[in-house]
C-alpha positions as CSV (number, residue, x, y, z in Angstrom):
1,M,88.9,126.4,109.1
2,P,89.3,130.5,109.1
3,G,91.8,132.2,107.4
4,K,94.3,133.9,108.9
5,S,94.6,138.1,107.6
6,N,98.1,138.1,107.8
7,G,98.6,134.3,106.2
8,L,98.9,132.3,103.1
9,T,94.6,131.5,103.5
10,R,92.5,129.2,101.3
11,R,91.0,132.3,99.6
12,S,95.0,133.5,99.2
13,V,95.6,129.7,97.4
14,V,92.9,130.1,94.9
15,A,94.1,133.9,93.9
16,A,97.8,132.9,93.8
17,A,96.9,129.5,91.4
18,M,94.8,131.8,89.2
19,A,97.8,135.0,89.0
20,L,99.9,131.8,88.2
21,G,98.7,131.7,84.4
22,V,100.2,135.7,84.7
23,P,102.0,135.9,87.7
24,R,102.0,139.3,90.2
25,F,106.0,139.6,91.2
26,A,107.3,141.1,94.8
27,G,108.1,144.5,95.6
28,T,109.8,144.9,98.2
29,A,110.8,141.8,100.4
30,A,111.6,141.8,104.1
31,A,115.2,140.9,104.8
32,A,116.2,137.4,104.5
33,E,116.9,135.0,108.1
34,A,120.4,134.3,108.6
35,V,121.2,130.8,108.6
36,D,123.8,129.1,112.0
37,I,126.3,127.2,108.7
38,A,128.7,125.8,111.4
39,A,126.0,124.3,113.1
40,A,124.5,122.6,110.4
41,K,127.6,121.4,109.7
42,K,127.6,120.5,113.4
43,E,124.5,118.3,113.5
44,G,125.9,116.6,109.9
45,K,122.5,114.9,108.6
46,V,118.6,116.7,107.0
47,V,116.2,114.7,106.8
48,L,114.0,115.1,104.2
49,Y,110.6,114.1,102.8
50,T,109.6,115.1,99.7
51,S,107.5,113.7,96.0
52,A,109.8,115.4,93.7
53,P,110.3,112.5,91.1
54,L,113.3,110.6,92.5
55,A,116.2,111.4,89.9
56,A,115.5,115.1,90.8
57,A,114.9,115.2,93.4
58,Q,118.8,112.7,94.8
59,K,120.4,115.0,92.1
60,F,119.0,118.2,94.4
61,A,119.8,116.0,97.9
62,N,123.9,115.1,96.2
63,A,124.1,118.7,95.4
64,F,123.1,120.0,98.6
65,Q,125.4,117.4,100.7
66,D,128.4,118.2,98.0
67,K,128.1,121.5,98.5
68,Y,127.7,121.7,102.5
69,G,128.4,118.5,103.5
70,I,125.7,117.3,105.5
71,A,124.8,114.0,104.6
72,V,120.5,114.1,103.4
73,E,118.6,110.6,104.2
74,L,116.0,111.1,100.9
75,F,112.2,109.6,101.9
76,R,110.2,110.2,98.6
77,T,107.1,107.9,97.3
78,G,103.7,109.9,96.0
79,G,102.7,112.9,97.7
80,V,100.0,111.6,99.7
81,Q,101.6,108.9,101.7
82,V,104.5,110.9,102.6
83,L,101.7,113.4,103.9
84,R,100.7,110.2,105.7
85,R,103.7,109.1,107.2
86,F,104.7,112.4,108.4
87,L,101.2,113.1,109.8
88,M,101.6,109.7,111.8
89,E,104.5,110.2,113.1
90,Q,103.6,113.7,114.6
91,Q,100.7,112.5,115.8
92,S,103.2,109.8,117.9
93,G,105.3,112.9,118.4
94,H,108.0,111.4,117.0
95,A,108.9,113.5,114.1
96,G,111.3,111.5,111.4
97,A,111.2,114.8,109.1
98,D,113.5,117.6,109.2
99,V,112.1,119.6,106.5
100,L,108.5,118.3,104.6
101,V,108.5,119.1,101.2
102,T,104.7,118.8,99.5
103,S,102.2,119.6,96.9
104,D,99.2,119.3,99.0
105,L,98.7,122.8,100.1
106,S,95.5,122.1,101.9
107,A,97.7,119.7,104.2
108,A,100.3,122.3,103.9
109,L,97.7,125.5,106.0
110,D,96.5,122.9,108.2
111,L,99.6,122.3,108.8
112,K,100.6,125.9,109.1
113,E,97.8,126.2,111.5
114,K,98.8,123.8,114.0
115,G,102.8,125.5,114.6
116,S,104.1,122.9,112.2
117,F,106.6,124.8,111.1
118,V,108.7,127.2,111.7
119,P,108.5,130.4,109.9
120,F,111.6,130.9,108.0
121,R,112.6,133.3,104.9
122,P,115.7,132.4,102.8
123,A,117.9,134.3,100.6
124,G,116.0,134.2,97.7
125,L,112.5,134.3,98.2
126,D,112.4,138.2,96.8
127,R,112.7,136.4,93.7
128,V,109.8,133.6,93.5
129,P,106.4,134.9,92.0
130,E,104.6,137.0,95.4
131,A,101.5,135.2,94.9
132,I,102.9,131.9,95.0
133,R,104.3,132.6,98.6
134,D,103.7,132.4,102.1
135,P,103.7,135.8,103.5
136,D,104.6,134.5,107.4
137,S,107.8,132.3,105.7
138,H,106.1,129.0,107.4
139,F,107.1,127.4,103.2
140,V,108.9,128.1,100.6
141,P,108.7,127.4,96.5
142,Q,110.3,125.1,96.1
143,R,109.2,123.8,92.1
144,V,105.8,124.3,90.4
145,S,104.3,120.9,88.8
146,L,101.9,121.9,85.2
147,I,99.8,119.7,85.4
148,S,99.0,118.0,81.1
149,I,98.3,115.5,78.5
150,Y,100.6,113.7,77.2
151,G,101.4,110.9,74.8
152,R,103.6,109.0,72.2
153,T,103.1,111.0,69.0
154,D,105.2,108.2,67.4
155,M,101.6,105.6,67.9
156,I,99.4,109.1,68.3
157,P,101.2,112.1,66.5
158,S,100.4,115.3,67.7
159,A,97.0,116.5,65.4
160,D,95.5,113.2,67.0
161,M,96.7,113.9,70.3
162,P,93.8,114.7,72.7
163,K,93.6,118.9,73.2
164,T,91.2,119.2,75.8
165,W,89.6,117.5,78.4
166,G,86.5,116.9,77.2
167,D,88.6,114.9,74.2
168,L,89.8,112.5,76.4
169,L,86.3,111.1,76.3
170,D,86.2,109.8,72.7
171,P,86.1,105.9,71.5
172,K,89.1,105.9,69.6
173,F,91.3,106.5,72.5
174,K,89.6,104.2,74.0
175,G,92.3,101.5,75.5
176,K,95.1,103.9,74.9
177,L,94.9,106.4,78.8
178,V,96.5,106.1,81.6
179,I,95.3,107.9,84.8
180,T,97.2,108.2,87.9
181,N,95.3,107.3,91.6
182,P,93.9,109.7,93.5
183,S,95.1,108.1,96.5
184,F,98.8,107.9,95.6
185,T,99.5,111.1,94.4
186,S,98.1,114.5,96.0
187,L,98.7,116.6,92.9
188,Q,95.7,114.1,91.1
189,L,93.8,114.7,94.6
190,A,94.0,118.1,93.0
191,V,93.1,117.8,90.0
192,I,89.7,114.8,90.0
193,A,88.8,117.2,93.6
194,M,88.5,120.2,90.7
195,I,87.5,118.7,87.4
196,S,84.7,116.7,88.9
197,R,82.9,119.4,90.6
198,A,83.1,121.1,87.2
199,R,82.1,118.7,85.4
200,G,80.3,116.3,87.4
201,W,81.3,112.9,88.2
202,D,80.0,111.7,84.6
203,F,83.1,112.9,83.4
204,Y,84.9,110.2,84.5
205,E,82.1,107.6,84.6
206,K,82.1,107.8,80.7
207,L,86.2,108.0,81.0
208,N,86.2,104.4,82.7
209,R,83.9,103.8,79.8
210,N,86.8,103.9,77.2
211,D,89.0,101.8,79.2
212,V,91.0,103.3,81.3
213,I,94.7,101.7,83.1
214,V,94.7,103.2,86.5
215,V,98.2,103.2,88.3
216,Q,99.9,104.7,91.7
217,G,101.8,107.8,90.6
218,N,103.5,109.8,88.2
219,E,106.5,107.2,87.3
220,Q,104.2,104.3,86.8
221,A,101.8,105.8,84.4
222,L,105.2,107.5,82.7
223,N,106.5,103.9,82.3
224,L,103.1,102.7,80.8
225,V,103.7,105.4,78.2
226,K,107.3,104.7,77.7
227,V,106.9,101.4,76.1
228,G,103.5,101.5,74.4
229,E,101.4,99.9,76.2
230,R,98.9,102.4,76.8
231,P,100.5,105.6,74.5
232,I,98.7,108.8,76.5
233,A,98.4,110.0,80.1
234,A,94.9,111.2,80.7
235,G,95.7,114.6,83.0
236,A,99.5,114.5,84.7
237,D,102.2,115.9,86.3
238,S,103.7,117.3,82.5
239,Q,107.4,117.2,84.3
240,Y,107.5,113.0,83.8
241,A,106.9,113.7,80.0
242,T,109.2,116.5,79.5
243,G,111.8,114.6,81.7
244,A,111.3,111.4,78.7
245,R,111.2,114.0,75.8
246,L,114.7,115.5,76.9
247,A,115.9,112.3,77.5
248,G,115.4,111.1,74.2
249,H,111.4,109.1,74.5
250,P,109.1,110.4,71.3
251,I,107.3,111.8,74.2
252,E,105.0,115.2,74.1
253,N,102.7,117.6,76.7
254,V,99.4,119.1,75.6
255,F,98.1,121.5,77.8
256,P,94.0,121.1,77.8
257,A,93.0,124.1,75.9
258,D,90.2,124.7,78.5
259,G,92.7,125.3,80.9
260,T,95.0,122.8,82.7
261,F,96.7,123.3,86.3
262,A,99.6,125.1,88.1
263,I,100.2,123.9,91.7
264,P,103.2,124.6,93.2
265,S,104.9,122.1,95.7
266,M,106.4,123.8,99.4
267,T,109.6,123.5,101.7
268,A,108.8,123.5,105.0
269,V,110.9,123.0,108.2
270,V,109.6,121.3,110.8
271,K,108.5,122.4,114.5
272,G,111.2,120.3,116.8
273,S,112.5,118.1,114.0
274,R,116.5,116.4,115.0
275,H,118.6,118.5,112.9
276,P,116.6,122.1,112.9
277,N,120.0,124.4,111.3
278,A,120.3,122.0,109.0
279,A,117.0,122.2,107.8
280,K,116.5,126.0,107.6
281,L,120.0,125.4,105.3
282,V,118.4,123.0,103.1
283,A,115.2,125.7,103.0
284,E,117.3,128.5,102.1
285,Y,119.2,126.2,99.2
286,T,115.6,125.3,97.3
287,L,115.7,129.0,96.5
288,D,119.6,129.3,95.3
289,L,120.3,130.1,92.3
290,E,121.7,127.0,91.7
291,A,119.7,124.8,93.1
292,Q,116.8,126.1,91.2
293,Q,118.4,126.1,88.2
294,L,118.7,122.0,88.7
295,W,115.1,121.7,88.7
296,P,114.4,122.5,84.3
297,Q,117.2,119.9,83.9
298,S,115.5,117.2,85.0
299,G,112.1,119.2,82.8
300,I,110.5,120.8,85.9
301,Y,109.5,124.4,86.5
302,A,111.4,126.3,89.4
303,A,109.8,128.4,91.5
304,R,111.9,131.8,90.9
305,S,111.3,134.1,88.5
306,D,114.5,134.2,86.7
307,V,115.0,130.0,85.6
308,E,113.8,129.6,82.6
309,P,111.2,126.5,82.1
310,P,112.5,123.0,81.0
311,A,113.9,123.2,77.0
312,G,111.3,123.2,74.7
313,S,108.2,123.9,77.1
314,P,106.2,127.4,77.3
315,P,105.8,129.5,80.2
316,I,103.9,129.5,82.4
317,K,101.8,132.5,81.5
318,D,101.6,131.3,78.2
319,V,99.5,127.8,79.1
320,K,95.8,128.6,80.0
321,V,96.0,128.3,84.0
322,L,92.2,126.9,86.4
323,P,91.8,128.3,89.7
324,M,92.7,125.7,92.2
325,D,90.0,125.4,95.8
326,Y,91.2,124.3,98.3
327,G,89.6,124.5,100.6
328,Y,87.0,122.9,98.4
329,I,89.7,119.7,97.9
330,R,90.1,119.6,101.4
331,G,87.0,119.1,102.7
332,A,86.4,117.0,100.0
333,S,89.1,114.6,99.7
334,P,87.9,111.6,101.6
335,T,84.4,111.5,99.0
336,V,86.7,112.1,95.3
337,K,88.9,109.1,96.5
338,K,86.6,106.7,97.3
339,R,83.5,107.9,93.9
340,F,86.9,107.2,92.3
341,N,87.7,103.4,93.4
342,E,84.6,102.5,92.4
343,I,84.1,104.2,89.4
344,F,87.3,102.7,88.6
345,S,86.7,98.9,90.2
346,T,84.2,98.4,88.3
């Protein structure tokens, strides 16, 4: 798919992911667009599709509802499933979502070029690192997922935890690993696409020989780590582990020394939705300082640069972040899902 010279292209997304290691910040920002709050309240409802952790997504929805008195209908599941439902509704001409939040930037770019989103520049956008903004403002950064290896430190001491991706292949971790399924979570789809391209599918064949359990998504992986059935998540969203640690669980993130991935989640106002003004108000509230400060409370990195990372977590700039090629990921997705399931079904 060809990029647009005045928009966020796949090439610039790669640069953005690289820049997340040392964020570039905006200079002069265009003026924010006004939201018709009275019209939004008259609509009285907004439908939000997201793959954010359920408790954190509900906290955001509740805060918005409390502030504006507008009911939020929340549809939350894995990132791939969210997009599947959204695309099916788009193809049928019956938009269910007013607002889509997705971590799959390759899909978001495709949808942008198909005209699925309403461009909107909310207040607070100038507080977001320029590297992860769409210059056309077809979607607004909400939060950032930083991928880690994490585990139960009461079962596997910090000194003995895997420190690199290659360490996961060590036989001493056999029967102790859990991994999420790229057919369910778009984060994992992106991670496995990039790792398999860099290391070859042999990496995952060897990982499978270490007796890895495959689960649907990040919540299931965290649950297996919590109960100790599989004390190490072999590459998953760090926000789940951080949230569990903040709740008192002995779980620790390790950001691989050979590099990891920082993946922004974007909020988009859906074109032709039933509650367009309420949708814009959600997009604006997404970058409100009050809303952004909710994410670190749940162990999640906020999109705004003036919001501290989750307690006990390093700033993203202090983590080695690897570039992501979303054009490659989009094209390779069917093969990645098929090959992964072939390997881990044996």
